[in-house]
C-alpha positions as CSV (number, residue, x, y, z in Angstrom):
1,X,160.7,122.6,158.3
2,X,161.7,122.8,161.9
3,X,158.9,122.4,164.4
4,X,159.3,126.0,165.7
5,X,159.1,127.4,162.2
6,X,156.1,125.3,161.4
7,X,154.3,126.6,164.5
8,X,155.2,130.2,163.5
9,X,153.9,129.6,159.9
10,X,150.7,128.1,161.2
11,X,150.1,130.9,163.7
12,X,150.7,133.5,161.0
13,X,148.2,131.8,158.7
14,X,145.7,131.7,161.5
15,X,146.1,135.5,162.2
16,X,145.9,136.3,158.5
17,X,142.6,134.4,158.2
18,X,141.3,136.0,161.3
19,X,142.3,139.5,160.1
20,X,140.6,138.8,156.8
21,X,137.3,138.0,158.6
22,X,137.7,141.0,160.9
23,X,138.1,143.3,157.9
24,X,134.7,142.1,156.5
25,X,131.3,143.5,157.0
26,X,131.1,141.9,160.5
27,X,134.2,143.7,161.7
28,X,133.3,146.1,164.6
29,X,134.6,149.0,162.5
30,X,132.2,148.1,159.7
31,X,129.2,147.4,161.8
32,X,126.1,149.5,161.0
33,X,124.0,150.0,164.1
34,X,120.4,150.8,163.2
35,X,117.1,151.6,164.9
36,X,113.9,150.1,163.5
37,X,111.1,152.6,163.9
38,X,107.8,150.7,163.7
39,X,107.8,147.0,164.7
40,X,104.2,145.8,164.5
41,X,104.0,142.0,164.2
42,X,101.7,142.1,161.1
43,X,103.2,145.2,159.5
44,X,106.2,146.0,157.3
45,X,108.4,146.5,160.3
46,X,108.4,142.8,161.3
47,X,109.3,141.8,157.7
48,X,112.1,144.3,157.5
49,X,113.6,143.2,160.9
50,X,113.9,139.7,159.4
51,X,115.6,141.0,156.2
52,X,117.9,143.3,158.2
53,X,119.3,140.5,160.2
54,X,120.3,138.6,157.0
55,X,122.6,141.5,156.0
56,X,126.2,141.0,157.3
57,X,127.3,143.6,159.7
58,X,123.8,145.1,160.3
59,X,123.0,145.3,164.0
60,X,119.6,146.3,165.3
61,X,120.6,148.4,168.3
62,X,117.1,149.9,169.0
63,X,113.5,149.0,168.3
64,X,111.1,151.9,168.6
65,X,107.3,151.9,168.5
66,X,104.5,154.0,170.1
67,X,102.7,150.7,170.6
68,X,104.4,149.0,173.6
69,X,103.2,145.5,172.4
70,X,104.9,146.1,169.0
71,X,108.1,147.3,170.7
72,X,108.2,144.1,172.8
73,X,107.5,142.0,169.7
74,X,110.3,143.7,167.8
75,X,112.8,143.2,170.6
76,X,111.8,139.5,171.1
77,X,112.1,138.9,167.3
78,X,115.6,140.2,167.3
79,X,116.5,138.2,170.3
80,X,115.0,135.0,168.7
81,X,116.8,135.4,165.4
82,X,120.1,137.1,166.3
83,X,120.6,136.2,169.9
84,X,120.9,139.6,171.4
85,X,118.4,142.1,172.9
86,X,118.1,145.6,171.3
87,X,117.1,148.6,173.4
88,X,113.5,149.6,173.4
89,X,112.0,153.1,173.2
90,X,108.7,154.7,172.1
91,X,110.0,158.1,171.1
92,X,112.2,158.4,168.0
93,X,113.7,161.7,169.3
94,X,115.2,159.9,172.3
95,X,116.7,157.2,170.1
96,X,118.4,159.8,167.9
97,X,120.3,161.0,171.0
98,X,122.4,157.8,170.9
99,X,125.9,158.8,169.6
100,X,126.6,155.2,168.6
101,X,123.6,154.9,166.3
102,X,124.4,155.0,162.6
103,X,121.0,154.9,160.9
104,X,117.3,154.5,161.2
105,X,114.9,152.3,159.3
106,X,111.5,154.0,159.3
107,X,108.5,151.7,159.0
108,X,106.0,154.3,160.3
109,X,102.7,155.5,159.0
110,X,102.9,157.9,156.0
111,X,102.5,161.1,158.0
112,X,105.7,160.2,159.9
113,X,107.9,159.4,157.0
114,X,109.4,162.8,156.1
115,X,109.5,163.8,159.8
116,X,111.4,160.7,160.8
117,X,113.8,161.1,157.9
118,X,114.5,164.8,158.4
119,X,114.9,164.5,162.2
120,X,117.3,161.6,161.7
121,X,119.5,163.4,159.1
122,X,119.6,166.5,161.3
123,X,120.8,164.3,164.1
124,X,123.6,162.9,161.8
125,X,122.0,159.6,161.1
126,X,121.6,157.8,157.8
127,X,118.0,157.0,156.7
128,X,116.1,154.1,155.1
129,X,112.5,155.1,154.8
130,X,109.6,153.3,153.2
131,X,107.6,154.8,150.4
132,X,106.0,157.3,150.1
133,X,109.0,159.2,151.6
134,X,106.9,162.3,152.2
135,X,103.3,163.2,152.9
136,X,103.1,166.2,150.6
137,X,105.4,167.7,147.9
138,X,106.6,170.5,150.3
139,X,108.1,167.8,152.5
140,X,110.0,166.5,149.5
141,X,111.7,169.9,149.1
142,X,112.7,169.7,152.8
143,X,114.1,166.2,152.4
144,X,116.2,167.1,149.4
145,X,117.5,170.2,151.1
146,X,118.5,168.3,154.2
147,X,120.0,165.4,152.3
148,X,122.2,167.8,150.2
149,X,123.3,169.7,153.3
150,X,124.2,166.7,155.4
151,X,125.7,164.4,152.8
152,X,124.1,161.4,154.5
153,X,122.9,158.2,152.9
154,X,119.1,158.2,152.1
155,X,117.4,155.1,150.7
156,X,113.7,154.9,150.0
157,X,112.1,151.5,150.2
158,X,111.3,150.9,146.5
159,X,113.2,147.6,146.9
160,X,113.1,146.6,143.2
161,X,115.6,149.3,142.4
162,X,118.1,146.7,143.9
163,X,116.8,143.8,141.8
164,X,119.5,142.2,139.7
165,X,117.0,141.3,137.1
166,X,115.4,144.7,136.9
167,X,118.8,146.4,136.7
168,X,120.0,144.1,134.0
169,X,116.8,144.5,132.0
170,X,116.9,148.3,132.2
171,X,120.5,148.3,131.1
172,X,119.4,146.3,128.1
173,X,116.7,148.8,127.3
174,X,119.3,151.6,127.5
175,X,122.3,150.0,125.7
176,X,120.8,147.3,123.5
177,X,117.5,148.9,122.5
178,X,115.6,145.7,123.2
179,X,112.2,147.5,122.9
180,X,113.4,150.4,120.8
181,X,112.6,153.9,122.1
182,X,110.5,153.6,125.3
183,X,107.3,155.6,125.0
184,X,104.7,154.6,127.6
185,X,104.8,153.0,131.0
186,X,101.5,151.4,132.1
187,X,101.4,150.5,135.8
188,X,98.6,149.1,138.0
189,X,97.6,147.8,141.4
190,X,94.5,145.7,141.9
191,X,93.2,144.3,145.2
192,X,90.0,143.9,147.2
193,X,89.9,146.1,150.3
194,X,87.5,145.5,153.1
195,X,85.2,148.4,154.0
196,X,86.2,150.2,157.2
197,X,82.8,151.4,158.2
198,X,82.1,154.4,160.4
199,X,84.4,154.6,163.3
200,X,83.5,155.5,166.9
201,X,85.7,157.4,169.3
202,X,87.4,155.1,171.9
203,X,89.5,155.6,174.9
204,X,93.3,155.3,174.3
205,X,94.5,151.9,175.4
206,X,97.4,151.8,177.9
207,X,99.7,150.2,175.3
208,X,99.5,153.1,172.9
209,X,101.0,156.6,173.1
210,X,98.3,158.3,170.9
211,X,100.0,161.7,171.1
212,X,103.3,160.3,169.7
213,X,101.4,158.2,167.1
214,X,99.9,161.4,165.7
215,X,103.2,163.3,165.8
216,X,103.1,166.0,163.2
217,X,99.4,165.5,162.2
218,X,96.6,167.7,163.5
219,X,95.0,166.2,166.5
220,X,91.9,163.9,166.3
221,X,90.3,161.5,168.7
222,X,91.3,157.8,168.4
223,X,88.6,155.8,166.7
224,X,87.9,152.1,166.6
225,X,88.5,151.6,162.8
226,X,91.9,153.2,162.5
227,X,94.7,151.0,163.8
228,X,96.9,149.5,162.7
229,X,96.3,149.7,158.9
230,X,93.2,151.6,158.1
231,X,94.9,155.0,158.7
232,X,95.9,154.6,155.0
233,X,92.4,155.6,154.0
234,X,92.2,158.8,156.1
235,X,93.6,162.0,154.6
236,X,95.0,163.2,157.9
237,X,97.5,160.3,158.1
238,X,97.5,158.4,154.8
239,X,98.1,159.1,151.1
240,X,95.5,156.7,149.6
241,X,96.2,153.8,147.4
242,X,98.2,156.0,145.1
243,X,100.7,156.8,147.8
244,X,100.5,153.4,149.3
245,X,101.1,151.3,146.2
246,X,101.5,153.2,142.9
247,X,105.0,154.4,143.9
248,X,106.6,151.0,143.5
249,X,106.0,150.3,139.8
250,X,105.5,154.0,138.7
251,X,109.1,154.3,139.9
252,X,110.2,151.3,137.8
253,X,108.4,152.8,134.7
254,X,110.1,156.2,135.3
255,X,113.4,154.5,135.6
256,X,113.0,152.4,132.5
257,X,111.8,155.4,130.5
258,X,114.8,157.4,131.6
259,X,112.7,160.3,133.0
260,X,114.6,162.8,135.2
261,X,112.2,165.8,135.0
262,X,108.9,166.4,136.7
263,X,105.9,166.1,134.4
264,X,104.3,169.0,132.5
265,X,100.8,167.7,132.8
266,X,99.0,165.5,135.3
267,X,95.4,164.2,135.2
268,X,93.5,162.0,137.6
269,X,90.0,160.6,137.4
270,X,88.0,158.2,139.6
271,X,86.4,158.4,142.9
272,X,84.8,156.5,145.8
273,X,82.8,154.0,143.7
274,X,82.7,150.9,145.8
275,X,83.1,151.8,149.5
276,X,79.8,152.8,151.3
277,X,79.2,156.5,150.9
278,X,78.7,157.1,154.6
279,X,82.0,155.2,155.6
280,X,85.2,156.9,156.8
281,X,87.1,156.0,153.6
282,X,88.3,159.4,152.4
283,X,90.3,158.5,149.2
284,X,89.3,157.2,145.8
285,X,88.8,153.5,145.7
286,X,89.1,153.6,141.9
287,X,91.7,156.0,140.4
288,X,93.5,156.5,137.1
289,X,96.4,158.9,137.0
290,X,98.3,160.0,133.9
291,X,101.6,161.9,133.8
292,X,102.9,163.5,130.6
293,X,106.6,164.5,130.4
294,X,108.5,167.1,128.3
295,X,110.2,164.3,126.4
296,X,106.8,163.1,125.2
297,X,106.9,160.0,127.4
298,X,103.8,159.0,129.2
299,X,103.1,157.0,132.5
300,X,99.8,155.8,133.6
301,X,98.7,154.1,136.8
302,X,95.4,152.3,137.4
303,X,94.3,151.6,141.0
304,X,91.3,149.5,141.9
305,X,90.3,148.5,145.5
306,X,87.2,146.4,144.7
307,X,88.5,143.1,143.1
308,X,91.2,140.5,143.0
309,X,90.6,139.8,139.3
310,X,93.8,140.9,137.6
311,X,93.3,141.9,133.9
312,X,96.9,142.7,133.2
313,X,99.4,139.9,132.8
314,X,97.6,137.9,135.5
315,X,99.3,139.8,138.3
316,X,97.9,142.3,140.9
317,X,100.6,144.8,140.3
318,X,103.4,145.5,137.8
319,X,104.7,147.7,135.0
320,X,104.7,147.3,131.2
321,X,106.8,149.7,129.3
322,X,106.1,150.0,125.6
323,X,108.6,151.0,123.0
324,X,108.5,151.3,119.2
325,X,110.0,147.8,118.7
326,X,108.4,145.9,121.6
327,X,107.6,146.0,125.3
328,X,109.0,144.9,128.6
329,X,107.1,143.6,131.6
330,X,108.4,144.0,135.2
331,X,106.7,141.5,137.4
332,X,106.1,141.4,141.1
333,X,107.9,138.0,141.1
334,X,111.1,140.0,140.4
335,X,111.4,138.6,136.9
336,X,111.3,140.5,133.6
337,X,110.0,139.6,130.1
338,X,110.5,141.2,126.7
339,X,108.0,140.8,123.9
340,X,108.3,141.8,120.3
341,X,105.6,143.7,118.4
342,X,103.8,140.5,117.5
343,X,103.5,139.5,121.2
344,X,106.1,136.8,121.2
345,X,108.2,136.5,124.3
346,X,111.8,136.8,123.2
347,X,113.9,137.3,126.4
348,X,113.6,137.1,130.2
349,X,115.6,137.9,133.2
350,X,115.4,135.4,136.1
351,X,114.3,136.9,139.4
352,X,116.8,135.0,141.5
353,X,120.0,135.1,139.4
354,X,119.3,138.2,137.4
355,X,120.6,136.3,134.3
356,X,119.0,136.8,130.9
357,X,117.5,133.8,129.2
358,X,115.7,133.2,125.9
359,X,112.1,132.4,126.6
360,X,108.7,131.8,125.1
361,X,105.2,132.4,126.3
362,X,105.2,129.0,128.1
363,X,107.9,129.9,130.6
364,X,107.4,133.6,131.4
365,X,108.6,134.9,134.7
366,X,105.3,136.4,135.9
367,X,103.6,135.4,139.1
368,X,104.7,135.1,142.7
369,X,106.3,137.8,144.8
370,X,110.0,138.8,145.4
371,X,110.7,142.4,146.5
372,X,114.5,142.2,147.1
373,X,114.3,143.9,150.4
374,X,117.5,142.2,151.6
375,X,119.4,143.4,148.5
376,X,118.1,147.0,149.0
377,X,119.3,147.0,152.6
378,X,122.7,145.6,151.5
379,X,123.1,148.5,149.1
380,X,122.1,150.9,151.9
381,X,124.7,149.4,154.3
382,X,127.4,149.5,151.6
383,X,126.8,153.1,150.8
384,X,127.1,154.0,154.6
385,X,130.4,152.1,154.8
386,X,131.8,153.7,151.6
387,X,130.3,157.1,152.4
388,X,128.8,157.2,148.9
389,X,125.2,158.6,149.3
390,X,124.9,159.2,145.6
391,X,125.3,155.4,145.0
392,X,122.2,154.5,147.0
393,X,119.9,152.7,144.5
394,X,116.9,154.8,145.6
395,X,118.6,158.0,147.0
396,X,116.7,161.1,148.0
397,X,116.3,162.6,144.5
398,X,115.0,159.3,143.1
399,X,112.7,158.8,146.1
400,X,111.3,162.3,146.1
401,X,110.6,162.4,142.4
402,X,108.8,159.0,142.3
403,X,106.8,159.8,145.4
404,X,105.9,163.2,144.0
405,X,104.1,161.6,141.1
406,X,101.7,159.8,143.4
407,X,101.1,162.9,145.5
408,X,100.6,165.3,142.6
409,X,98.2,162.8,141.1
410,X,96.2,163.0,144.3
411,X,96.3,166.8,144.1
412,X,94.9,166.7,140.6
413,X,92.2,164.4,141.8
414,X,91.0,166.8,144.4
415,X,91.4,170.0,142.3
416,X,89.3,169.4,139.2
417,X,91.2,166.5,137.6
418,X,94.0,168.2,135.6
419,X,97.1,170.2,136.4
420,X,99.7,172.0,134.4
421,X,103.1,171.7,136.1
422,X,106.5,173.3,135.8
423,X,108.7,170.3,134.7
424,X,111.8,171.9,136.3
425,X,110.3,172.2,139.8
426,X,107.1,170.1,139.8
427,X,105.1,173.1,141.1
428,X,101.6,173.5,139.7
429,X,101.3,176.5,137.4
430,X,98.8,179.3,138.2
431,X,96.7,177.0,140.5
432,X,96.2,178.4,144.0
433,X,93.9,175.5,144.9
434,X,96.6,173.0,144.1
435,X,99.2,175.0,146.0
436,X,97.0,174.8,149.1
437,X,97.7,171.0,149.0
438,X,101.4,171.4,148.3
439,X,102.1,171.4,152.0
440,X,100.1,170.3,155.0
441,X,98.9,171.6,158.3
442,X,101.0,170.5,161.3
443,X,100.2,170.0,164.9
444,X,101.6,172.9,167.0
445,X,105.2,172.3,167.9
446,X,105.7,169.7,165.1
447,X,106.1,172.0,162.2
448,X,108.6,170.7,159.6
449,X,110.5,173.7,158.1
């Protein structure tokens, strides 16, 4: 080959390789520019920032938090990991004015979840929002309506929907009948919560925009036992342990059972058994919810806030789905085990590879923690690029239906313990008291309609 031809060939190969790289996820045309809403150093936002920056082509263009310290922390974390500085802002509504922004990742308190999602979709932005994706069932109706009208990607943060092991195992339940016909999903969450005491009103610190923090919620004074986690246990801002943690594995049980309808009957029992009676804790610290579906399938969730003793499979949270030929255990480690009717472990799916292996009771996959956040965000980004909102692993219909179960369980808890429900719509039947809790009161000017 002549030298000139050799140079031409080499140059061509270089540009082909460069073009191939440019056409990948890191190409400017494929870049997904996101705003992270909620960046507290010890909260979910910090963990999600780290996982987001592992996803090729995901760029954190904005960090947004009503706590200026958290906003600074989020920006510094992005700079440290990725080597660039995102813009900072405390008001989500101003962030949504950026025409170059593709999506938001909402890591806010529960009372902001639906508001942030709906505002973002109405501004033409895709949405990743943590569970529970709404504060009340009425907000779920608004989310679904907005999602269908806009055609945008919506992903709720039930991350195990993107677990290779969980997906392979549920396919085996569907197509191979590894446990026979699924009948009952038992789910649970056990932990020891610290008492929150009786709060006292305090002056709003200069680092906090208390007005924006409250957003759509009716106004109250800031108190000294509220931030940045205990808002979960106040009914004005949180959804209790059911909204906080049942959604993850109740969603897995619903998925495994193949349930697409709403339930026809909901019961909830329990109460404030362990927290001091005069404390500000406003939710049950012990709760058992049961949902019965038209197909005959049953899901139960047991929540306990008083102990770290784990009576089920040795783990604090999980799901066991029972069929007429065996049962299948979905572990917080991300692994999955199948047992026959005698209790012998006969198959597992490895959490890291998603591959099925023959197992026994000495090498089960339980224990540890692996929530596949990175994989869930990868699926979110892929759906944005491909414009396939229906292929999001936890799209709006999935997210709303699984969140609804927690919320309607709480409604049953506060309205006598039992509800009859229309399985087509989820609406309680002939129950005005329950319907009063279907929506919520909003602060003036923040109504979500």
